[in-house]
Residue, then its C-alpha position, 0 to 999 in steps of 0.5 A: m847328288y843322287v844320280r840314277p844311271v839312266f840320267e847321268e851325264r858324262d859328256e864334258g862338252r855338254i857339262r861345260s856348256l851348261v855351266a857356260v850358259h848358266p854361270f850363276g851358281l850356288l857356292v856351298t861350304h860347311g864350317p864352324r857356322g854350319l852350312e852356308a851358301s852364296h849365289i854368285p857368278f862363276q867363270l870357266l877357267e880352261e878349255t877343258g875341265l871344270a876349274l872355276a873362278g869366283h869371288l865373294a864380298a869381303g864381308n861375307p863370312q863364307c870368305d873364311m872357308i876359302g882354302g877349304e872344300a866347297l860345292a858349286v851347284f849349277s841349274g840348267p833348263h827345267a820344267y814340270v812334266s804332266p802325266g797327261w802328256y804320256a801315251a803310256h799309263p799309269a803315270v805320275p807327274t815329275w820334273d825334268f831338269a839338268a844340273v851340275h855339281v862341282t866339288g873341290r877346294l877353294v884356292p885363293m887368287d893371288g894378286a890384282a892381275q889375276l883378280g882383274e883377269a877374272m873380273d874381265a872374264m866375268a864382264a866379257m858379255d858386257p855390251h859396253r865392253f867394261r874392262v877393269g883396267q879402265l877404272e881409275d887406280g884408286y877406285r880399282a884398288r878399293m874394289f879389289a879390297g872389297v872382294r875375296a877371289f878364288t879358284l874352285v879346283p874340282t875333285k869331283v863333277e856330277a851331272q844329271w840330265k833328267m830328260s824323261q829317258n826312263r820313258s819310251a821314245e814316243d812319250r819323250r817326243r810327246v813331252a818335248a812337244a807339250l813343253r815347246a807348246g808351253g814355251e819351255d824350249g830349253t828343256a824340250a831341246l834337251i829331251e829331243a837330244t836324248l832321242r838322237 
């Protein structure tokens, strides 16, 4: 990811928070068939760092890349920014956004217990308190046979919070106010955080 220094985010807590709040990411691999991508949910595995758990349907040809390098991409709040919102001119339209890229190796998960824990973690938000252990044994075995689970062990993490930091504080306040007026509260809040 091209990251201009003014937009680079290094705070691990904020990076982890974006992934936790927006866990549905894009898994990108490159192999004999070229580039491949799957949209999948991820789970943060530890209290620190960006180790991730995920799984693919067993029939997905991207499963052949488990054991190799991969990139997980997460997008946070984003919004169009009109040059009309700035006090200073001339100006051009742009887009403010938050994004995290996690590059690393896909390590296969071992055994049903580890897979069950990962699936239970994914279902932590389930309003009916779904747990893999509640499933009938035969059904659970068939479900586990139908997926390939992995851990993405990070070797590089890049994060960019492009929140108008290259503009004056007055312009950033104006952009945040205009975004809030248009219902873009998530992006507005991130812009406001750059003013603290």
